[in-house]
C-alpha positions as CSV (number, residue, x, y, z in Angstrom):
1,X,-82.1,-65.3,-50.7
2,X,-86.0,-65.3,-50.7
3,X,-88.1,-67.4,-48.4
4,X,-89.5,-69.3,-51.3
5,X,-86.0,-70.1,-52.6
6,X,-84.9,-71.3,-49.1
7,X,-88.0,-73.6,-48.8
8,X,-87.4,-75.0,-52.3
9,X,-83.7,-75.7,-51.6
10,X,-84.5,-77.3,-48.2
11,X,-87.2,-79.5,-49.8
12,X,-84.8,-80.5,-52.6
13,X,-82.2,-81.5,-50.0
14,X,-84.6,-83.8,-48.2
15,X,-85.3,-85.8,-51.4
16,X,-81.7,-85.6,-52.6
17,X,-82.0,-83.1,-55.5
18,X,-78.7,-81.3,-56.2
19,X,-78.7,-77.6,-55.4
20,X,-75.7,-75.3,-56.1
21,X,-73.1,-78.1,-56.1
22,X,-70.1,-77.3,-58.3
23,X,-69.3,-79.7,-61.1
24,X,-66.3,-80.0,-63.4
25,X,-66.4,-77.7,-66.5
26,X,-67.1,-79.4,-69.8
27,X,-68.6,-78.8,-73.2
28,X,-70.6,-81.3,-75.3
29,X,-68.8,-81.7,-78.6
30,X,-71.1,-84.4,-80.1
31,X,-74.1,-86.6,-79.3
32,X,-74.5,-90.1,-80.4
33,X,-78.2,-90.7,-80.7
34,X,-80.3,-89.9,-77.6
35,X,-78.0,-91.8,-75.3
36,X,-74.3,-90.8,-75.4
37,X,-72.6,-87.5,-75.0
38,X,-69.0,-86.8,-76.1
39,X,-67.7,-84.2,-73.6
40,X,-64.5,-82.2,-73.5
41,X,-63.5,-81.6,-69.9
42,X,-61.2,-78.8,-68.9
43,X,-58.1,-79.6,-66.7
44,X,-59.0,-80.0,-63.0
45,X,-57.6,-80.8,-59.6
46,X,-58.8,-83.9,-57.8
47,X,-58.3,-85.9,-54.6
48,X,-57.9,-89.7,-55.1
49,X,-57.8,-92.5,-52.5
50,X,-57.3,-96.2,-53.3
51,X,-59.1,-98.9,-51.3
52,X,-58.8,-102.7,-51.3
53,X,-62.3,-104.1,-50.9
54,X,-65.3,-105.3,-52.9
55,X,-66.9,-102.6,-55.0
56,X,-69.7,-101.5,-52.7
57,X,-67.4,-101.5,-49.6
58,X,-64.8,-99.5,-51.6
59,X,-67.3,-96.8,-52.5
60,X,-68.3,-96.3,-48.9
61,X,-64.7,-96.5,-47.4
62,X,-63.2,-94.2,-50.0
63,X,-66.0,-91.7,-49.7
64,X,-65.6,-91.5,-46.0
65,X,-61.9,-90.9,-46.2
66,X,-62.2,-88.2,-48.8
67,X,-65.1,-86.6,-46.9
68,X,-63.0,-86.4,-43.7
69,X,-60.4,-84.5,-45.8
70,X,-62.8,-81.9,-47.2
71,X,-64.5,-81.5,-43.8
72,X,-61.3,-80.4,-42.0
73,X,-58.9,-83.3,-41.8
74,X,-56.2,-81.3,-43.4
75,X,-53.2,-79.3,-42.2
76,X,-55.1,-76.0,-42.6
77,X,-58.2,-77.4,-40.8
78,X,-60.2,-75.8,-43.6
79,X,-63.5,-77.0,-44.9
80,X,-63.6,-77.5,-48.7
81,X,-66.9,-77.4,-50.6
82,X,-68.3,-80.7,-51.7
83,X,-68.5,-81.1,-55.5
84,X,-70.1,-83.6,-57.8
85,X,-69.7,-86.3,-59.1
86,X,-67.9,-88.8,-56.9
87,X,-66.0,-91.0,-59.3
88,X,-65.0,-94.7,-58.7
89,X,-63.0,-96.9,-61.0
90,X,-60.7,-100.0,-60.7
91,X,-57.1,-99.0,-60.1
92,X,-54.7,-99.3,-63.0
93,X,-52.4,-102.2,-62.4
94,X,-55.1,-104.3,-60.7
95,X,-55.5,-107.2,-63.2
96,X,-58.7,-108.6,-61.9
97,X,-60.5,-105.3,-61.6
98,X,-59.2,-104.0,-64.8
99,X,-60.4,-107.1,-66.7
100,X,-63.8,-106.7,-65.2
101,X,-64.0,-103.1,-66.0
102,X,-62.9,-103.7,-69.6
103,X,-66.1,-105.8,-69.9
104,X,-68.4,-103.7,-67.7
105,X,-67.7,-100.6,-65.6
106,X,-67.2,-99.5,-62.0
107,X,-68.8,-96.5,-60.3
108,X,-66.6,-93.5,-60.1
109,X,-64.2,-96.1,-58.7
110,X,-61.3,-97.5,-60.7
111,X,-58.3,-99.7,-60.0
112,X,-55.3,-97.7,-58.7
113,X,-52.3,-96.9,-60.8
114,X,-49.7,-97.5,-58.1
115,X,-49.2,-100.9,-56.5
116,X,-47.4,-99.4,-53.5
117,X,-49.0,-97.8,-50.4
118,X,-51.2,-98.9,-47.5
119,X,-54.1,-99.9,-49.7
120,X,-52.0,-102.1,-51.9
121,X,-51.0,-104.1,-48.9
122,X,-54.5,-105.4,-48.8
123,X,-55.7,-103.3,-45.9
124,X,-57.6,-100.0,-46.1
125,X,-58.2,-97.5,-43.3
126,X,-60.9,-99.7,-41.7
127,X,-58.8,-102.9,-41.9
128,X,-61.0,-104.4,-44.6
129,X,-59.3,-106.3,-47.3
130,X,-62.4,-107.2,-49.3
131,X,-62.0,-109.3,-52.4
132,X,-58.4,-108.1,-53.1
133,X,-59.5,-105.7,-55.8
134,X,-58.2,-102.1,-55.7
135,X,-60.5,-99.2,-56.4
136,X,-59.7,-95.5,-56.7
137,X,-62.4,-93.1,-55.5
138,X,-62.1,-89.5,-56.6
139,X,-63.5,-86.1,-55.5
140,X,-63.0,-83.2,-57.9
141,X,-61.7,-80.1,-56.1
142,X,-63.5,-76.7,-56.4
143,X,-62.1,-74.8,-59.4
144,X,-61.0,-71.9,-57.1
145,X,-58.1,-74.1,-55.7
146,X,-54.7,-74.7,-57.2
147,X,-52.2,-77.3,-56.0
148,X,-50.5,-74.6,-54.1
149,X,-53.6,-73.3,-52.3
150,X,-55.4,-76.6,-51.7
151,X,-55.0,-77.8,-48.0
152,X,-52.7,-80.8,-47.6
153,X,-54.7,-83.9,-46.4
154,X,-53.9,-85.4,-43.0
155,X,-54.5,-88.9,-44.6
156,X,-51.2,-89.8,-46.4
157,X,-53.2,-92.2,-48.6
158,X,-55.0,-89.3,-50.3
159,X,-53.2,-88.1,-53.5
160,X,-53.8,-84.7,-55.0
161,X,-53.7,-85.1,-58.8
162,X,-53.8,-82.8,-61.7
163,X,-56.3,-84.2,-64.2
164,X,-55.5,-83.1,-67.8
165,X,-58.1,-82.0,-70.3
166,X,-59.8,-85.1,-71.7
167,X,-62.5,-86.2,-74.1
168,X,-65.0,-88.5,-72.5
169,X,-68.0,-90.5,-73.7
170,X,-70.8,-90.6,-71.2
171,X,-74.1,-92.4,-70.7
172,X,-76.4,-91.0,-68.1
173,X,-79.0,-93.1,-66.2
174,X,-81.2,-92.9,-63.1
175,X,-82.4,-95.6,-60.7
176,X,-80.2,-98.2,-59.1
177,X,-76.5,-97.6,-58.4
178,X,-75.7,-101.3,-57.8
179,X,-72.7,-102.7,-59.6
180,X,-75.0,-104.8,-61.9
181,X,-76.9,-101.6,-63.0
182,X,-73.6,-99.9,-63.7
183,X,-72.3,-102.9,-65.6
184,X,-75.4,-102.9,-67.8
185,X,-74.9,-99.2,-68.7
186,X,-71.2,-99.9,-69.4
187,X,-72.1,-102.6,-71.9
188,X,-74.6,-100.3,-73.5
189,X,-71.9,-97.6,-73.8
190,X,-69.4,-100.0,-75.3
191,X,-72.0,-101.2,-78.0
192,X,-72.9,-97.7,-79.0
193,X,-69.2,-96.6,-79.3
194,X,-68.5,-99.6,-81.5
195,X,-70.9,-98.0,-84.1
196,X,-69.2,-94.6,-84.0
197,X,-65.8,-93.1,-84.9
198,X,-64.9,-92.9,-81.2
199,X,-62.8,-95.6,-79.5
200,X,-62.3,-96.1,-75.7
201,X,-58.9,-95.0,-74.5
202,X,-59.1,-96.4,-71.0
203,X,-61.3,-98.3,-68.6
204,X,-64.8,-97.0,-67.8
205,X,-65.6,-95.3,-64.5
206,X,-68.9,-94.7,-62.8
207,X,-69.9,-91.2,-61.6
208,X,-72.4,-90.5,-58.9
209,X,-73.9,-87.1,-58.4
210,X,-76.4,-87.6,-55.5
211,X,-76.4,-88.6,-51.9
212,X,-77.7,-92.2,-51.1
213,X,-81.0,-91.1,-49.8
214,X,-82.0,-89.5,-53.2
215,X,-85.2,-91.0,-54.6
216,X,-84.0,-93.4,-57.3
217,X,-85.9,-91.8,-60.2
218,X,-84.2,-88.4,-59.4
219,X,-80.7,-89.8,-59.3
220,X,-78.1,-88.8,-61.9
221,X,-75.6,-91.6,-62.4
222,X,-73.1,-91.9,-65.3
223,X,-70.7,-94.3,-66.8
224,X,-67.8,-92.5,-68.6
225,X,-64.8,-93.6,-70.6
226,X,-62.0,-91.6,-72.1
227,X,-62.2,-91.7,-75.9
228,X,-60.2,-90.8,-79.0
229,X,-60.8,-91.0,-82.8
């Protein structure tokens, strides 16, 4: 690596620009105007954790638990490379969160599918019950891993899931990652899809690609929803 490249990558890290971070493989199969992409994602492996808290607290709590896993809190004591994005959505089966998401959208957080487990009891790893809504935070695992080769998390609340191939409608935006900003983009996505042949096939999720110190105008944020014709 050249000195110039090293300097550029270091500077990018300070302001939060992504450099060399692996992302899930996809192809763009259609564009709706200048705003929405229809993407076809390949199957992938992910680590999910469900947290009971308000949305902002859930993002932070879920991220920290998943970060501990990839930074060595696993049976192999291996470090796993960070990928992007971090996804948050209301957990399936959470009526309050699901209703809210149907109208708006979470940020790479979503309500959890299973009503059992430590989070479902109303307490997450930090003992915060929040507003009673259940959010699932997801890290996509590097493509080099399979279920057999991925280290087993020490945290029993982290589930390793095989995400099937899927078609997703995505709107990308920069700036604020506050729930209100995400909700605005979700409403925009819903309106645009209503004028197209594509129909939502699940609740929206928010996807964050950058660390929190990234300059707002450089952030890549997305709201995504599975779609079908």
